[in-house]
C-alpha positions as CSV (number, residue, x, y, z in Angstrom):
1,M,-24.9,12.5,0.7
2,T,-23.5,11.4,-2.7
3,K,-24.9,7.9,-3.6
4,P,-24.2,6.9,-7.2
5,K,-26.3,5.0,-9.8
6,E,-25.0,1.5,-10.5
7,T,-25.4,-0.9,-13.3
8,P,-27.7,-4.0,-12.4
9,R,-24.8,-6.2,-12.0
10,I,-22.9,-3.9,-9.5
11,A,-26.1,-3.1,-7.5
12,E,-26.7,-6.8,-7.1
13,L,-23.2,-7.3,-6.0
14,H,-23.7,-4.2,-3.4
15,R,-26.8,-5.6,-2.3
16,R,-25.4,-8.9,-1.0
17,L,-22.3,-7.0,0.4
18,E,-25.0,-4.9,2.4
19,E,-26.5,-8.0,3.6
20,G,-23.2,-9.0,5.5
21,N,-21.5,-11.0,2.7
22,N,-18.1,-9.5,2.5
23,D,-16.4,-12.5,0.7
24,F,-18.5,-15.0,-1.1
25,R,-18.7,-17.5,-4.0
26,L,-20.7,-15.9,-6.7
27,D,-20.8,-19.0,-8.8
28,K,-18.7,-22.2,-9.4
29,N,-15.8,-20.4,-10.9
30,T,-16.1,-16.9,-9.4
31,V,-15.2,-15.7,-5.9
32,C,-15.9,-12.1,-4.7
33,I,-13.5,-10.8,-2.2
34,F,-14.9,-7.4,-1.0
35,S,-13.3,-7.1,2.5
36,A,-10.3,-4.9,2.7
37,A,-7.9,-7.3,4.6
38,A,-8.9,-10.2,2.4
39,A,-8.4,-8.3,-0.8
40,K,-4.8,-7.4,0.4
41,L,-4.0,-10.9,1.0
42,T,-5.5,-12.2,-2.3
43,N,-3.5,-9.8,-4.2
44,K,-0.3,-10.7,-2.4
45,K,-0.8,-14.6,-2.8
46,N,-1.8,-14.3,-6.5
47,F,0.9,-12.0,-7.7
48,E,4.0,-12.7,-5.7
49,N,6.9,-13.9,-7.8
50,L,5.2,-12.7,-10.9
51,T,7.1,-13.1,-14.0
52,L,6.4,-12.0,-17.6
53,P,5.1,-14.9,-20.1
54,D,7.7,-16.6,-22.4
55,R,8.8,-15.0,-25.5
56,L,7.0,-15.6,-28.7
57,I,10.1,-17.0,-30.4
58,D,10.5,-19.5,-27.4
59,L,6.8,-20.5,-27.4
60,I,7.3,-21.5,-31.1
61,R,10.3,-23.6,-30.3
62,N,8.5,-25.1,-27.5
63,K,11.2,-24.0,-24.8
64,S,11.1,-21.7,-21.8
65,S,12.4,-18.1,-21.9
66,A,14.7,-16.8,-19.2
67,P,12.5,-15.4,-16.5
68,V,12.0,-11.9,-16.0
69,S,10.2,-10.8,-12.8
70,W,7.5,-8.1,-13.1
71,Q,9.3,-6.4,-10.2
72,E,12.3,-5.7,-12.4
73,I,10.3,-3.6,-14.9
74,R,8.1,-2.1,-11.9
75,T,11.3,-0.9,-10.2
76,L,12.7,0.7,-13.4
77,W,9.3,2.4,-14.0
78,I,8.8,3.6,-10.5
79,Q,12.3,5.3,-10.7
80,Q,11.3,6.9,-13.9
81,T,8.1,8.4,-12.2
82,K,10.2,9.9,-9.3
83,L,12.3,11.8,-12.1
84,M,9.0,12.6,-14.1
85,S,7.7,14.2,-10.7
86,E,10.5,16.9,-10.6
87,P,9.7,20.5,-11.3
88,K,11.1,20.7,-14.8
89,Q,8.9,17.6,-15.9
90,L,5.8,19.0,-14.0
91,K,6.1,22.3,-15.7
92,K,5.8,20.5,-19.1
93,M,2.7,18.6,-17.9
94,Y,1.1,21.6,-16.7
95,G,1.8,23.4,-20.0
96,F,0.6,20.7,-22.1
97,M,-2.7,20.5,-20.2
98,Q,-3.0,24.4,-20.1
99,L,-2.6,24.6,-23.9
100,K,-5.0,21.7,-24.5
101,L,-7.8,23.6,-22.4
102,Q,-7.1,26.7,-24.2
103,K,-7.8,25.2,-27.3
104,E,-11.3,24.0,-26.2
105,A,-12.2,27.2,-24.2
106,G,-15.4,29.0,-25.3
107,K,-17.2,25.8,-26.3
108,R,-19.9,23.7,-24.9
109,L,-18.3,20.3,-24.2
110,D,-18.8,16.8,-23.3
111,L,-16.7,17.2,-20.1
112,V,-16.2,13.6,-19.6
113,Q,-14.5,13.2,-23.0
114,L,-12.6,16.2,-22.7
115,I,-11.2,15.4,-19.4
116,H,-10.4,11.8,-20.2
117,D,-8.6,13.0,-23.4
118,L,-6.8,15.6,-21.6
119,I,-5.4,13.2,-19.0
120,A,-4.5,10.4,-21.6
121,T,-2.7,12.5,-24.0
122,S,-0.9,14.5,-21.4
123,L,0.6,11.2,-20.2
124,L,1.7,10.0,-23.7
125,P,5.1,11.9,-23.6
126,L,5.8,10.0,-20.3
127,L,5.5,6.8,-22.3
128,F,7.3,7.9,-25.4
129,A,8.9,11.2,-25.3
130,N,10.2,11.8,-28.7
131,A,7.3,10.5,-30.7
132,T,6.5,12.1,-34.2
133,V,3.1,13.6,-34.8
134,R,2.0,10.7,-36.8
135,Q,3.1,8.3,-34.0
136,Y,1.0,10.1,-31.5
137,Q,-1.9,10.1,-33.7
138,I,-1.7,6.3,-33.8
139,L,-1.4,6.3,-30.0
140,E,-4.1,8.4,-29.5
141,Q,-6.4,6.6,-31.9
142,D,-5.9,3.4,-29.9
143,Q,-6.5,5.2,-26.5
144,Q,-9.9,6.8,-28.0
145,N,-11.0,3.3,-29.5
146,K,-10.4,1.7,-26.0
147,R,-12.0,4.5,-24.3
148,D,-15.0,4.3,-26.3
149,F,-15.7,0.8,-25.1
150,L,-15.0,1.7,-21.3
151,L,-17.3,4.6,-21.4
152,D,-20.2,2.8,-23.0
153,L,-22.7,2.9,-20.1
154,E,-25.0,0.3,-21.9
155,Q,-22.0,-2.0,-21.8
156,V,-23.1,-3.6,-25.1
157,P,-20.8,-6.5,-26.0
158,Q,-18.4,-5.8,-29.0
159,R,-19.5,-6.9,-32.3
160,K,-17.0,-9.0,-34.4
161,R,-16.2,-5.9,-36.5
162,D,-15.6,-3.7,-33.3
163,K,-13.2,-6.5,-32.1
164,L,-11.2,-6.4,-35.4
165,K,-11.2,-2.5,-35.1
166,S,-9.8,-2.8,-31.8
167,A,-7.1,-5.4,-32.5
168,Y,-6.2,-3.3,-35.5
169,H,-5.6,-0.2,-33.5
170,S,-3.7,-2.1,-30.7
171,V,-1.4,-3.7,-33.1
172,R,-0.5,-0.3,-34.8
173,A,0.2,1.1,-31.4
174,T,2.3,-1.8,-30.3
175,N,4.2,-1.3,-33.5
176,V,4.9,2.1,-32.7
177,F,6.5,1.1,-29.6
178,R,8.3,-1.8,-31.0
179,R,9.9,0.3,-33.8
180,E,11.3,3.0,-31.2
181,I,12.7,0.2,-28.9
182,R,14.7,-1.2,-31.7
183,L,15.9,2.2,-32.9
184,R,17.0,3.2,-29.3
185,A,18.7,-0.1,-28.7
186,Q,20.7,0.3,-32.0
187,G,21.7,3.7,-31.1
188,K,19.7,5.4,-34.0
189,T,17.6,7.6,-31.9
190,E,18.5,9.3,-28.5
191,R,17.6,8.0,-25.1
192,Q,14.8,9.7,-23.2
193,L,13.3,10.3,-19.9
194,D,10.4,8.1,-20.5
195,F,8.9,4.5,-19.8
196,L,10.0,3.1,-23.0
197,D,13.7,3.8,-22.0
198,S,13.5,1.5,-19.1
199,I,12.3,-1.3,-21.5
200,V,15.3,-0.7,-23.8
201,E,17.5,-1.3,-20.6
202,L,15.9,-4.9,-20.4
203,L,15.6,-5.8,-24.0
204,P,18.4,-8.3,-24.2
205,T,16.5,-10.3,-21.4
206,L,12.9,-9.5,-22.4
207,G,13.2,-10.0,-26.1
208,M,11.2,-7.6,-28.4
209,D,7.9,-9.3,-28.0
210,R,7.7,-9.0,-24.4
211,A,9.3,-5.4,-24.5
212,A,6.8,-4.2,-26.9
213,D,3.9,-6.0,-25.0
214,S,5.0,-4.2,-21.7
215,M,4.8,-1.0,-23.4
216,A,1.4,-1.8,-24.8
217,M,0.2,-2.7,-21.3
218,I,1.2,0.6,-19.8
219,H,-0.3,2.5,-22.6
220,T,-3.5,0.8,-21.8
221,A,-3.1,1.3,-18.1
222,V,-2.9,5.2,-18.5
223,N,-6.1,5.4,-20.4
224,G,-9.3,5.1,-18.6
225,P,-8.9,5.1,-14.8
226,P,-6.7,8.2,-14.6
227,G,-9.3,10.1,-16.8
228,A,-12.0,8.7,-14.7
229,A,-10.7,10.1,-11.6
230,A,-10.1,13.4,-13.2
231,A,-13.6,13.6,-14.6
232,C,-15.0,12.9,-11.1
233,L,-12.6,15.6,-9.7
234,V,-14.2,18.1,-12.1
235,F,-17.6,16.8,-11.2
236,E,-16.9,17.5,-7.3
237,L,-15.3,20.9,-8.3
238,V,-18.5,22.0,-9.9
239,R,-20.8,20.6,-7.3
240,Q,-19.0,21.5,-4.2
241,D,-19.2,25.3,-4.0
242,G,-17.8,25.8,-0.6
243,W,-14.6,23.7,-1.4
244,R,-14.3,25.1,-4.8
245,K,-13.9,28.4,-3.1
246,T,-11.5,27.2,-0.7
247,L,-9.4,25.5,-3.2
248,T,-9.6,28.7,-5.3
249,E,-8.1,30.8,-2.4
250,E,-5.4,28.4,-1.7
251,L,-4.3,28.0,-5.2
252,N,-4.4,31.5,-6.1
253,N,-1.9,32.3,-3.4
254,L,0.6,29.9,-5.2
255,T,2.5,30.4,-8.4
256,P,2.7,27.3,-10.7
257,E,6.5,27.1,-9.9
258,E,5.8,27.0,-6.1
259,L,3.2,24.0,-6.9
260,F,5.7,22.2,-8.9
261,R,8.4,22.3,-6.4
262,S,6.3,20.6,-3.6
263,P,2.9,19.8,-5.1
264,L,1.9,17.3,-2.2
265,S,2.6,19.7,0.5
266,V,2.1,23.3,-0.3
267,A,-1.8,23.0,-1.0
268,P,-3.1,20.6,1.8
269,N,-6.8,21.5,1.1
270,T,-6.4,20.6,-2.7
271,H,-4.5,17.4,-1.7
272,A,-7.3,16.4,0.7
273,F,-10.0,17.3,-2.0
274,V,-8.1,14.9,-4.5
275,K,-7.8,12.3,-1.9
276,E,-11.5,12.2,-1.0
277,T,-12.4,12.2,-4.7
278,L,-10.4,9.1,-5.2
279,R,-12.0,7.5,-2.1
280,M,-15.7,8.2,-3.4
281,W,-15.2,7.7,-7.0
282,N,-12.8,4.5,-7.7
283,V,-12.9,1.5,-10.0
284,P,-16.3,-0.5,-9.1
285,I,-15.1,-4.1,-9.9
286,L,-11.7,-5.5,-10.8
287,M,-11.5,-8.9,-12.1
288,R,-8.4,-11.0,-11.7
289,N,-7.7,-14.5,-12.6
290,A,-6.1,-16.9,-10.0
291,R,-2.5,-17.6,-11.3
292,T,-2.1,-20.7,-8.8
293,S,-4.2,-22.3,-6.1
294,F,-4.5,-20.8,-2.9
295,T,-6.6,-20.1,0.2
296,V,-8.2,-16.8,1.4
297,G,-10.3,-17.2,4.7
298,E,-12.7,-19.9,4.0
299,H,-12.4,-19.9,0.3
300,Q,-10.2,-22.2,-1.6
301,L,-9.2,-20.5,-5.0
302,E,-8.2,-23.0,-7.6
303,E,-6.0,-22.0,-10.4
304,G,-8.2,-20.1,-13.1
305,T,-10.7,-18.9,-10.7
306,N,-12.1,-15.5,-11.4
307,I,-11.6,-13.1,-8.6
308,L,-13.8,-10.1,-8.2
309,M,-12.5,-7.1,-6.0
310,S,-13.6,-3.7,-5.5
311,P,-12.0,-0.5,-4.2
312,Y,-15.3,1.2,-4.4
313,F,-16.9,-1.2,-1.9
314,I,-14.0,-0.9,0.4
315,H,-14.2,2.8,0.3
316,R,-17.9,3.0,0.8
317,H,-18.1,0.4,3.6
318,P,-19.4,1.7,6.9
319,E,-17.0,-0.7,8.8
320,N,-14.2,1.1,7.1
321,W,-15.4,5.0,7.1
322,E,-17.5,7.1,9.1
323,N,-20.2,8.6,7.0
324,P,-18.9,6.8,3.8
325,N,-21.3,8.2,1.3
326,E,-20.5,11.9,2.3
327,F,-17.9,13.8,0.3
328,D,-15.8,15.2,3.1
329,P,-12.3,16.3,2.4
330,S,-11.9,17.4,5.8
331,R,-11.5,13.8,6.9
332,W,-7.9,14.1,5.6
333,L,-7.2,17.2,7.4
334,N,-8.3,16.8,11.0
335,K,-7.8,13.2,11.2
336,K,-10.3,12.7,14.0
337,S,-10.9,9.2,12.9
338,P,-7.6,7.3,11.9
339,I,-7.7,5.5,8.6
340,K,-8.3,1.9,9.1
341,P,-5.5,-0.4,7.7
342,D,-6.0,-1.5,3.9
343,S,-9.4,0.7,3.7
344,Y,-7.9,3.3,1.2
345,V,-6.7,1.7,-1.9
346,P,-7.2,4.2,-4.8
347,F,-4.4,2.7,-6.7
348,G,-4.7,-1.0,-6.0
349,W,-3.0,-3.5,-3.9
350,S,0.8,-4.3,-3.7
351,P,2.6,-5.9,-5.6
352,K,0.5,-4.7,-8.5
353,S,-0.5,-1.4,-7.3
354,C,-0.3,1.6,-9.8
355,I,3.4,2.5,-10.4
356,G,2.4,6.0,-11.0
357,S,0.3,6.8,-8.0
358,Q,2.3,9.7,-6.8
359,L,2.4,11.2,-10.2
360,G,-1.3,10.7,-10.6
361,L,-2.1,12.5,-7.3
362,I,0.3,15.4,-8.6
363,Q,-1.3,15.5,-12.0
364,L,-4.7,15.9,-10.4
365,I,-3.4,18.9,-8.1
366,L,-2.1,20.5,-11.3
367,L,-5.5,20.1,-12.9
368,S,-7.1,21.7,-9.9
369,H,-4.8,24.7,-10.1
370,L,-5.6,25.1,-13.8
371,L,-9.5,24.9,-13.2
372,C,-9.5,26.9,-10.1
373,S,-7.1,29.8,-11.1
374,R,-6.8,29.6,-14.9
375,F,-10.2,28.5,-16.1
376,S,-13.9,28.0,-15.1
377,I,-16.4,25.4,-15.9
378,L,-19.9,26.5,-16.4
379,V,-22.7,23.9,-15.8
380,D,-26.4,24.6,-16.1
381,D,-27.7,22.8,-12.8
382,P,-24.5,21.2,-11.1
383,Q,-26.7,19.8,-8.1
384,S,-28.7,17.5,-10.5
385,L,-25.6,15.7,-11.8
386,E,-25.0,12.0,-11.1
387,V,-22.3,9.5,-11.3
388,M,-23.0,6.0,-12.8
389,M,-20.8,3.3,-11.6
390,A,-20.1,1.1,-14.6
391,A,-16.8,-0.1,-15.8
392,L,-15.3,3.1,-14.6
393,P,-17.0,5.8,-12.5
394,Q,-18.6,8.3,-15.0
395,P,-20.6,11.5,-14.5
396,I,-23.8,11.2,-16.5
397,D,-24.7,13.8,-19.1
398,F,-21.9,16.2,-18.0
399,Y,-21.9,18.9,-20.2
400,G,-20.8,22.6,-20.0
401,E,-18.5,25.4,-21.2
402,L,-14.9,25.9,-20.6
403,K,-14.0,29.5,-19.9
404,E,-10.4,30.8,-19.8
405,L,-10.3,33.8,-17.3
406,S,-8.5,37.0,-18.2
407,E,-5.7,38.3,-15.9
408,S,-8.3,40.6,-14.2
409,E,-10.6,37.7,-13.6
410,Q,-7.9,35.8,-12.3
411,H,-7.0,38.3,-9.7
412,E,-10.9,38.9,-8.9
413,V,-11.2,35.1,-8.2
């Protein structure tokens, strides 16, 4: 059984849930929606017909901008992720991650920081493919600053100086995107296979401010949850000795090229391991703001109401899952118990679910291949490790040595 530690706030919400309060009002302006069906309905009602905010220049002029549906950007980005999931692009991602791990091999490492950095930086070329070294440095500094705040287990409120520092890095990162959008729109730099190129397509309608803000938003989105999922994947790999051996045998029988061609089908055990990791270790609490007034079950949500939802609670609820606190990838292989509708939401709910869900799954499978066939992680006492559910799920005191395997060791494995 794998039950995590929880911050006092999350533990209190969990206690109320276990008392049978699936959906309840926490205070005058906050409603908790923790049941699977109600969470799906809440997202549908809250985000249908979602449009982007007005352009800054129009706000100054006290006029409305031409409306742009969030779905327009989402559709273009989903099309890009499909192209990014092709073998040639996956080979680049795999090579990037392998090279970064090679540079850290032989050291004693904070594995949480290592994996978060690995995942976030390997996704940057998907956002902005032709960035200069200096531009990548600016983007990485913004990522690290945000990550330091997310991974602070004490959850200390930011001081004014920290807020100013965060704003400074965010503005610099946004300006990097702003400059490249302008250059591509003017034909001064080449178009690329990346998310930024989709924004260039919509620039005449979006305007520069909304275009740059859209890139800043996705830059924030790839930093945090994807790294947390990967860190928890590594946590389970070092703890689940039997499953690690199963994955190693499966993945050692595949060349990287075979994996790139059909990553979601050629390694079923690995795919199941990844899916179970995402079930067990997901974002504890998501807070949304009601965009309009609507009703969910017995609760009337007025515009501006805070809404708390939890993939973590849904994934651990005994009404939704058999033995919910057991890490059991075989539940995805034998399918003895069919998955209940809406009870598996590792990438959120439509219409604002993660646009890169499939690519995220693939990246975790590629990482599994690297860590089972090209590298090993040595941890002193893996069974004593624990995860804290805070802003993100985070393995505690997760230190170890990354070892690159020689060719002979790879064959022995």
